[in-house]
Every structure is written in structure tokens, then in C-alpha cells.
C-alpha positions in Angstrom: -1.2 -5.4 -8.7 -4.3 -6.6 -7.0 -6.6 -5.4 -4.2 -8.1 -8.0 -2.0 -11.5 -7.1 -0.6 -14.3 -9.0 1.1 -17.8 -8.7 -0.4 -21.0 -8.6 1.5 -21.1 -12.5 1.7 -17.6 -12.5 3.3 -16.0 -14.1 0.2 -12.7 -12.7 -0.9 -12.5 -11.0 -4.3 -9.7 -9.2 -6.0 -9.3 -6.2 -8.2 -6.9 -6.2 -11.1 -5.4 -2.8 -11.5 -3.1 -0.9 -13.9 -1.3 2.4 -13.1 -0.3 5.3 -15.3 -1.6 5.8 -18.8 -3.6 6.2 -20.9 -0.7 5.5 -23.1 -1.1 4.3 -26.7 0.7 1.0 -27.4 0.3 0.0 -23.8 -3.3 0.7 -22.6 -4.8 -0.5 -25.8 -2.9 -3.8 -25.6 -4.0 -4.3 -22.0 -7.6 -3.7 -23.1 -7.3 -6.1 -25.9 -5.9 -8.8 -23.6 -8.7 -8.3 -21.1 -11.3 -8.7 -23.8 -10.7 -12.4 -24.0 -10.6 -13.1 -20.2 -13.7 -14.4 -18.5 -14.3 -15.1 -14.8 -15.5 -18.4 -13.5 -19.1 -17.3 -14.0 -18.4 -16.5 -17.6 -18.6 -12.7 -17.1 -15.8 -10.5 -18.5 -13.0 -9.6 -16.1 -13.1 -5.9 -15.2 -10.1 -3.9 -14.0 -9.3 -0.6 -12.5 -7.2 1.9 -14.5 -5.4 4.5 -12.3 -4.7 7.2 -14.9 -2.4 10.2 -14.8 -3.9 13.6 -15.5 -1.2 15.3 -17.6 2.4 14.6 -17.9 4.7 17.5 -17.2 6.1 18.7 -20.5 9.8 19.3 -19.7 12.3 17.0 -18.2 12.9 19.6 -15.4 9.2 19.7 -14.5 9.1 15.8 -14.5 12.1 15.8 -12.2 10.3 18.2 -9.8 7.3 15.8 -9.7 8.6 12.3 -10.1 10.4 10.2 -7.5 14.2 10.7 -7.5 14.8 7.2 -8.7 12.2 7.4 -11.6 13.7 6.4 -15.0 10.5 6.0 -17.0 9.0 9.3 -18.1 6.3 8.2 -20.5 3.3 7.7 -18.2 0.2 8.7 -20.2 -2.0 11.8 -20.4 -5.8 12.1 -20.1 -6.2 15.1 -22.4 -4.0 13.7 -25.1 -5.7 10.3 -25.2 -9.4 10.7 -24.4 -10.3 7.9 -26.9 -8.4 5.4 -24.8 -10.2 6.6 -21.7 -13.5 6.1 -23.6 -12.4 2.6 -24.6 -11.6 1.8 -20.9 -15.1 2.9 -19.9 -16.9 1.3 -22.8 -15.4 -2.0 -21.8 -16.8 -1.6 -18.3 -13.6 -0.9 -16.4 -13.2 1.6 -13.6 -11.1 4.8 -13.7 -9.1 5.9 -10.7 -7.3 9.1 -9.9 -3.5 8.6 -10.0 -2.8 12.3 -9.5 -2.5 15.1 -12.0 1.2 14.8 -12.7 2.3 11.5 -11.1 3.5 13.4 -8.0 6.0 11.8 -5.5 4.4 13.0 -2.3 7.7 12.7 -0.4 9.3 15.7 -2.0 9.3 18.6 0.5 7.2 20.8 -1.9 4.6 18.0 -2.4 4.3 16.4 1.0 1.6 18.6 2.6 -2.2 18.6 2.4 -2.3 21.6 0.0 -0.1 19.9 -2.6 -2.0 16.6 -2.4 -5.3 18.4 -2.7 -4.0 20.4 -5.8 -2.9 17.1 -7.5 -6.2 15.4 -6.8 -8.3 18.4 -7.8 -6.3 19.0 -11.0 -6.8 15.4 -12.0 -10.5 15.7 -11.4 -10.7 18.8 -13.6 -9.0 17.0 -16.5 -11.1 13.8 -16.1 -14.5 15.4 -15.4 -15.7 15.3 -19.0 -15.1 11.6 -19.1 -16.2 10.4 -15.7 -19.5 9.0 -14.5 -20.3 10.9 -11.3 -21.9 7.7 -9.9 -18.8 5.6 -10.3 -16.6 4.7 -7.3 -14.1 7.4 -6.4 -10.7 5.6 -6.2 -7.3 7.1 -5.6 -3.9 5.5 -5.8 -1.0 7.7 -4.9 1.9 7.3 -7.3 4.7 5.1 -6.0 2.2 4.0 -3.3 3.4 6.9 -1.1 1.1 6.6 1.9 1.4 9.7 4.1 -1.1 11.2 6.6 -1.6 14.1 4.1 -2.5 11.7 1.3 -5.0 9.8 3.5 -6.5 12.9 4.9 -7.0 14.7 1.6 -8.3 11.6 -0.2 -10.8 11.0 2.5 -12.0 14.6 2.5 -12.4 14.5 -1.3 -14.5 11.3 -0.9 -11.9 8.8 -2.3 -11.2 5.3 -1.3 -7.4 4.9 -1.3 -6.4 1.8 -3.2 -2.9 0.5 -2.5 
């Protein structure tokens, strides 16, 4: 997935992004692949990693959070894999908030501002020891669910929503 943006000179740029994780066997392979890629100016290509805070432990808890059509339950976990997060940062990539538990904000119990705020704040608490406070604050809602509550809470928390 890419994000097209215009820089200050008006030229188009793009952002290479990855969702979920950090997940051993996946995130480390992506990092390894990115090591060898250079932009036209010879600089390393940087990416945004939108990470999940903490995966719900039980199948039932996952079903309460994930979209009804979700079949993949291994998403990653910040507290379980801090070394992978440090590798992402050491390579110069950005971290983004992908919610605490990969919430599907269309569930009736997750589609209001309070639920969105709780997911964003819980992710921040888990990620705080690893984050640079000066880094951009980026949020990508899981499943790209774009609701008024998601936009409102993200803006109030100082995030740029990246779709």
C-alpha cells in the first residue's frame, strides 16, 4: 500500500507502508528486503510500519475485535517483539499506530469515539517506551475503516490518518 503526497516543491512522493506486526518471520524479512533498496538519489528507501499494540489472547477476544470476515489471526504484538520495533527504528523507518488490538471500528461496541480513543491510547501506552516523541504521529485504522469517530479522535490526539 502506498500513500501519495505532494512535497513542498509540489512534486509527488509516495510512502511505502506495512500493516500489522511486529511479527517474527515477516517483519524481519521485510526489513531485510528494504536494506538493499535505494531511491534514485542513492539513499535508502524508508517505509512506515503500522503496528498492532497487543493481540487479544483468546479466539473469542479476537472475534470481538476483528472484522467478521477476518481469517488471519497472527498480526503481531509490540510488547512481545520490542527488538523488531527497535530494528525498524534503527533502520530509519517510521512507526504508526494501527490500534491496540486491531479493532474493526464498525462493530457496534467499537464504533463510537470512546472506543476509538481507548484503542489509540492503549497503543500509545504500549509503544511509548519505543517511540521518539518528535516523530510524526500517524494512524491507520485497521481494515481502513474510515468513520467520523475515527477521524475525530485521531485528529484530537494529533494524528494524521494514513489510508
